[in-house]
C-alpha positions in Angstrom: 112.8 87.7 96.1 112.5 88.1 99.9 112.6 91.8 101.0 115.4 92.9 103.3 114.8 93.1 107.0 113.8 96.8 107.7 114.3 97.2 111.4 117.6 98.0 113.4 116.8 95.0 115.5 116.8 91.4 114.4 113.7 89.5 113.8 114.0 87.2 116.8 114.7 90.3 119.2 112.1 91.0 122.0 109.6 93.7 121.6 106.7 94.9 123.7 103.0 94.8 122.7 99.7 94.3 124.7 97.5 91.3 125.3 94.8 93.0 123.2 97.1 92.9 120.1 97.9 89.3 120.7 94.8 87.7 122.0 92.0 90.1 120.6 93.9 90.9 117.4 93.4 94.7 117.8 95.4 96.6 115.4 98.7 98.2 116.0 98.1 101.9 116.2 101.1 103.1 118.3 104.8 102.5 117.8 107.7 103.6 119.8 111.3 103.2 119.3 113.1 103.6 122.6 116.2 105.8 122.9 117.8 104.1 125.8 118.2 100.7 124.4 116.8 100.8 120.8 114.0 98.5 121.8 110.5 98.8 120.2 106.8 98.8 121.3 104.0 97.9 119.0 100.8 98.6 120.8 97.0 99.2 120.1 96.8 102.4 122.2 93.9 101.1 124.3 95.9 100.5 127.5 98.8 101.7 129.4 98.4 99.1 132.1 101.6 97.1 132.8 99.5 94.0 133.4 98.5 94.1 129.8 102.0 94.1 128.4 103.2 91.2 126.4 106.5 90.2 124.6 106.8 89.3 121.1 109.5 89.1 118.4 110.1 91.9 116.0 109.3 89.4 113.1 106.0 88.6 114.7 105.0 92.1 114.8 105.8 92.7 111.3 103.6 89.5 110.5 100.8 91.2 112.5 101.1 94.3 110.4 103.3 94.5 107.3 102.7 98.4 107.0 105.2 98.6 110.0 107.7 98.3 107.3 106.9 101.9 106.2 108.1 103.3 109.8 111.0 100.9 110.3 113.4 103.8 109.8 111.8 105.6 112.9 114.8 107.0 114.8 115.4 106.0 118.5 113.6 108.4 120.8 110.7 108.7 118.3 107.1 107.5 118.2 104.7 106.9 115.4 100.8 106.6 115.5 97.8 106.3 113.1 94.1 106.8 113.8 92.9 103.5 112.1 94.2 100.5 110.0 95.0 101.9 106.5 95.6 105.4 107.9 98.6 107.4 107.3 101.5 106.9 110.1 102.4 110.2 111.7 105.7 110.7 113.5 107.1 112.8 116.4 110.2 113.0 118.5 109.2 111.8 122.0 110.1 115.0 123.7 107.9 117.2 121.4 104.3 118.0 122.2 101.6 116.9 119.7 
């Protein structure tokens, strides 16, 4: 039985990632659920340069990393991160200090 779609955006909705995740297959270590439009970013954490940004579908992000399912309930205005693949995901409200 196919599992239910976990995110608040549909599988074909655009999300942000980096060229490093797409081309170099670096792991997704940082996730942000934006408060203003409920969009998502799934990034490696190695760059903040706009030129490295790429657009993918929400479904593609989940294919890259099925563990994203465990943070799909991340509220808008929150971020999640982990130190490495297999590590625990941590969460914080975006206006809170680490």
